[in-house]
C-alpha positions as CSV (number, residue, x, y, z in Angstrom):
1,M,6.6,42.4,-14.6
2,I,6.2,43.0,-10.7
3,L,6.0,46.8,-11.0
4,G,3.8,46.9,-14.1
5,E,4.0,48.5,-17.5
6,Y,4.4,52.0,-16.3
7,S,7.1,51.6,-13.7
8,T,9.7,54.3,-13.3
9,P,13.5,53.7,-13.7
10,E,14.0,54.3,-10.0
11,A,11.5,51.7,-9.1
12,L,13.0,49.2,-11.6
13,E,16.5,49.8,-10.0
14,S,15.2,49.5,-6.5
15,M,13.4,46.2,-7.4
16,H,16.5,44.9,-9.1
17,H,18.4,45.4,-5.9
18,A,15.7,43.9,-3.8
19,L,15.7,40.7,-5.9
20,G,19.5,40.6,-6.1
21,L,19.4,40.9,-9.9
22,D,22.3,43.5,-9.7
23,L,24.6,40.8,-8.4
24,P,27.0,38.7,-10.6
25,L,25.2,35.8,-12.5
26,W,27.2,33.2,-10.6
27,D,26.2,34.8,-7.3
28,Q,22.5,34.8,-8.3
29,F,22.8,31.0,-9.3
30,L,24.5,30.1,-6.0
31,R,21.8,32.0,-4.1
32,F,19.0,30.3,-6.0
33,M,20.7,26.8,-5.4
34,N,21.0,27.5,-1.7
35,T,17.5,28.4,-1.4
36,L,16.3,25.4,-3.4
37,F,18.2,22.8,-1.4
38,T,17.8,24.4,2.2
39,Q,14.2,25.5,1.8
40,G,12.9,23.5,-1.3
41,D,11.7,26.8,-2.7
42,T,12.1,28.3,-6.2
43,G,11.3,31.9,-5.0
44,N,8.3,34.1,-4.5
45,S,5.4,34.2,-6.9
46,I,5.7,37.4,-9.1
47,I,1.9,37.9,-9.0
48,T,1.2,37.2,-5.3
49,G,4.4,37.6,-3.7
50,T,3.8,34.2,-1.8
51,S,6.5,31.6,-1.7
52,A,6.1,29.2,-4.6
53,R,6.5,26.2,-2.1
54,E,3.5,27.4,-0.2
55,L,1.4,27.8,-3.3
56,I,2.3,24.3,-4.4
57,A,1.6,22.8,-1.0
58,Q,-1.9,24.2,-1.0
59,R,-2.8,22.7,-4.3
60,A,-0.8,19.4,-4.0
61,P,-3.2,17.3,-1.9
62,I,-6.1,17.3,-4.3
63,T,-3.7,16.6,-7.3
64,L,-2.0,13.7,-5.5
65,L,-5.4,12.2,-4.5
66,L,-6.5,12.3,-8.2
67,I,-3.3,10.8,-9.4
68,L,-3.8,8.0,-6.7
69,L,-7.4,7.4,-7.6
70,A,-6.4,7.3,-11.4
71,C,-3.6,4.7,-10.7
72,V,-5.9,2.5,-8.6
73,L,-8.7,2.6,-11.2
74,A,-6.2,2.0,-14.2
75,I,-4.7,-1.1,-12.4
76,I,-8.1,-2.6,-11.4
77,I,-9.6,-2.2,-14.9
78,A,-6.4,-3.4,-16.7
79,L,-6.3,-6.4,-14.4
80,L,-9.9,-7.3,-15.1
81,L,-9.7,-6.8,-18.9
82,A,-6.4,-8.5,-19.4
83,T,-7.5,-11.5,-17.3
84,L,-10.7,-11.9,-19.3
85,A,-8.8,-11.5,-22.6
86,A,-6.1,-14.0,-21.7
87,T,-8.6,-16.6,-20.3
88,H,-10.8,-16.3,-23.6
89,K,-7.8,-16.2,-26.1
90,D,-9.0,-15.7,-29.7
91,K,-12.6,-15.7,-28.7
92,L,-15.0,-12.8,-29.3
93,L,-14.4,-11.3,-25.8
94,D,-10.7,-11.3,-26.4
95,H,-11.0,-9.6,-29.7
96,L,-13.3,-6.9,-28.4
97,I,-10.9,-6.2,-25.4
98,R,-8.0,-5.9,-27.9
99,I,-9.8,-3.7,-30.3
100,I,-11.5,-1.3,-28.1
101,P,-8.4,-0.1,-26.2
102,A,-6.5,0.1,-29.6
103,I,-9.3,2.6,-30.7
104,T,-9.4,4.6,-27.4
105,L,-5.6,4.9,-27.4
106,G,-5.8,7.7,-29.9
107,M,-8.4,9.9,-28.2
108,P,-7.1,13.0,-26.6
109,I,-7.6,13.0,-22.9
110,F,-9.2,16.5,-22.6
111,W,-11.8,15.3,-25.3
112,V,-12.5,12.2,-23.3
113,G,-13.1,14.3,-20.2
114,L,-15.6,16.6,-22.2
115,L,-17.5,13.5,-23.4
116,L,-17.7,12.1,-20.0
117,I,-18.9,15.3,-18.6
118,L,-21.6,15.6,-21.3
119,L,-22.9,12.0,-20.5
120,F,-22.5,11.5,-16.8
121,S,-22.8,15.1,-15.6
122,V,-24.9,17.0,-18.0
123,R,-27.3,14.3,-19.1
124,L,-27.5,11.9,-16.3
125,G,-26.5,14.1,-13.5
126,W,-24.6,11.5,-11.6
127,F,-21.5,13.6,-11.0
128,P,-20.8,17.4,-10.6
129,V,-19.6,19.2,-13.7
130,G,-16.6,20.4,-12.1
131,G,-14.8,21.4,-9.0
132,A,-14.2,19.5,-5.7
133,G,-16.8,18.7,-3.1
134,E,-16.6,19.1,0.6
135,G,-15.6,16.4,3.0
136,W,-14.0,13.2,2.1
137,S,-17.3,11.6,0.5
138,G,-17.9,14.9,-1.4
139,T,-14.3,15.1,-2.7
140,L,-14.1,11.4,-3.8
141,H,-17.5,11.8,-5.6
142,S,-16.3,14.9,-7.5
143,L,-12.9,13.2,-8.3
144,A,-14.5,10.0,-9.6
145,L,-14.9,11.2,-13.3
146,P,-11.6,12.9,-13.5
147,A,-10.0,9.9,-12.2
148,V,-11.7,7.7,-14.8
149,T,-10.6,10.3,-17.5
150,V,-6.9,10.1,-16.4
151,A,-7.0,6.3,-16.0
152,F,-8.5,6.1,-19.6
153,S,-5.1,7.1,-21.0
154,Q,-3.2,4.3,-19.2
155,I,-5.5,1.4,-19.5
156,P,-4.9,0.4,-23.3
157,T,-1.1,-0.1,-22.9
158,L,-1.4,-1.8,-19.5
159,V,-4.1,-4.3,-20.9
160,R,-1.9,-5.1,-23.9
161,S,1.2,-5.6,-22.0
162,L,-0.5,-7.6,-19.2
163,R,-2.4,-9.8,-21.6
164,A,0.7,-10.8,-23.5
165,Q,2.5,-11.6,-20.3
166,M,-0.4,-13.7,-18.9
167,L,-0.6,-15.7,-22.2
168,E,3.2,-16.4,-22.0
169,V,2.9,-17.6,-18.3
170,L,-0.2,-19.7,-19.0
171,E,1.8,-21.6,-21.6
172,S,4.7,-22.3,-19.4
173,D,5.7,-25.6,-18.1
174,F,5.1,-24.9,-14.4
175,V,1.4,-24.0,-15.1
176,V,0.9,-27.3,-16.9
177,T,2.5,-29.0,-13.9
178,L,0.1,-27.2,-11.5
179,R,-2.9,-28.1,-13.7
180,A,-1.7,-31.8,-13.7
181,A,-1.5,-31.8,-9.9
182,G,-5.2,-30.9,-9.8
183,I,-4.9,-27.3,-8.4
184,P,-8.0,-25.2,-9.4
185,N,-7.6,-23.0,-12.2
186,R,-8.7,-20.0,-10.1
187,V,-5.8,-20.6,-7.7
188,I,-3.3,-21.0,-10.5
189,L,-4.6,-17.8,-12.2
190,F,-4.6,-15.5,-9.1
191,K,-1.8,-16.9,-7.2
192,H,0.8,-17.9,-9.7
193,V,0.0,-16.4,-13.2
194,L,-0.9,-12.9,-12.2
195,R,2.1,-12.5,-9.9
196,N,4.5,-13.8,-12.6
197,S,2.9,-11.6,-15.2
198,A,2.5,-8.4,-13.2
199,L,6.2,-7.4,-13.2
200,P,6.6,-6.2,-16.9
201,T,3.3,-4.3,-16.6
202,L,4.3,-2.7,-13.3
203,M,7.4,-1.5,-14.9
204,L,5.5,-0.1,-17.8
205,L,3.3,1.7,-15.4
206,G,6.3,3.3,-13.8
207,V,7.5,4.5,-17.2
208,N,4.1,6.0,-17.8
209,I,4.1,7.8,-14.5
210,S,5.3,11.1,-16.1
211,Y,2.5,11.0,-18.7
212,L,0.0,10.1,-15.9
213,I,1.0,13.3,-14.1
214,G,0.9,15.4,-17.2
215,G,-2.4,14.1,-18.0
216,T,-3.8,14.9,-14.6
217,L,-2.7,18.5,-14.9
218,V,-4.6,18.8,-18.2
219,V,-7.8,17.0,-16.7
220,E,-7.8,19.5,-13.8
221,Q,-8.4,22.3,-16.2
222,V,-11.2,20.4,-17.9
223,Y,-13.0,19.7,-14.6
224,G,-12.2,23.1,-12.9
225,I,-10.3,21.4,-10.2
226,K,-8.1,23.9,-8.1
227,G,-5.0,21.7,-8.1
228,I,-1.4,22.0,-9.3
229,G,-2.7,21.9,-12.9
230,S,-4.9,25.0,-12.7
231,L,-2.0,26.6,-10.8
232,L,0.5,25.8,-13.5
233,F,-1.8,27.1,-16.4
234,T,-2.6,30.2,-14.5
235,S,1.2,30.7,-13.8
236,I,2.1,30.2,-17.4
237,S,-0.5,32.7,-18.7
238,K,0.8,35.3,-16.2
239,R,4.5,34.3,-16.8
240,D,5.0,33.7,-13.1
241,F,8.3,31.9,-13.7
242,P,9.3,30.9,-9.9
243,V,6.0,29.1,-9.6
244,I,6.5,27.4,-13.0
245,Q,10.0,26.3,-12.0
246,G,8.6,24.9,-8.7
247,I,5.8,23.0,-10.3
248,A,8.3,21.4,-12.7
249,L,10.8,20.6,-10.0
250,Y,8.2,19.0,-7.7
251,C,6.6,16.9,-10.6
252,A,10.1,15.7,-11.6
253,L,10.7,14.7,-8.1
254,S,7.3,13.0,-7.8
255,V,8.2,10.9,-11.0
256,V,11.6,9.8,-9.3
257,I,9.9,8.9,-6.0
258,I,7.0,6.9,-7.6
259,S,9.5,5.2,-9.9
260,L,11.5,4.1,-6.8
261,V,8.3,2.7,-5.2
262,I,7.6,0.8,-8.4
263,E,11.2,-0.7,-8.2
264,I,10.6,-1.7,-4.6
265,I,7.3,-3.4,-5.5
266,S,9.0,-5.3,-8.4
267,W,11.6,-6.6,-6.0
268,W,8.8,-7.9,-3.7
269,L,7.0,-9.5,-6.6
270,D,10.2,-11.2,-8.1
271,P,13.1,-11.4,-5.7
272,R,15.4,-12.5,-8.5
273,T,15.5,-8.9,-9.7
274,K,17.4,-7.9,-6.6
275,G,20.7,-9.0,-8.0
276,K,20.0,-7.3,-11.3
277,Q,19.0,-3.7,-10.4
């Protein structure tokens, strides 16, 4: 693949030797693992010859920022909708909040992205059609619509989970005691109910992190963002295996790290979990 379709046998033999492909398989594997653990690299790109680690490092910041924005939006919107639904149980607002997320749950994320582009970029002109702007303000402005698209896929499950937990806590004995003591409902809701309800939803978010990262890679293609997603699709189309391996490795590592952070936050929210995990 590196030499092209019309390479000569001599050139192929020379390339095999240069890449170490003429060594025993166990020796190749040990060399690969040594490079992986000492340098964090999966090899050089077949297409450009650049280290896979360097290519990923160049694209990672924009992708990480998009994931962060999507997480923040998903949490804020889910908190708002779940709180409204729980405090208006079995009323019209509660039914609407329960039905609409259930409908949107089956919408493909790339299709949602295309609809948002048509509405807010093409028709209204509020956001750019694609790409990333210059400077912090330009970057945040251009990533706003992609972040909403990625968050869109996480909001329904988070709302459903948080609403159910809030209703359970609202009917608990300690909440009844707090109300009898004359503590304002606003204080009870935000200081006690939300904190006791957030833990299961937070754990659900941790489980969905892998889907969130996968959705981000797809959305980058829809919006033409030069992040890890576009690098992955380009590498797949050109069969650039070292880069594909590197992206898979670092995405898996990101899921592990984010899950660890979620665990730490859960310990802070509920110290009782320290002895169980």
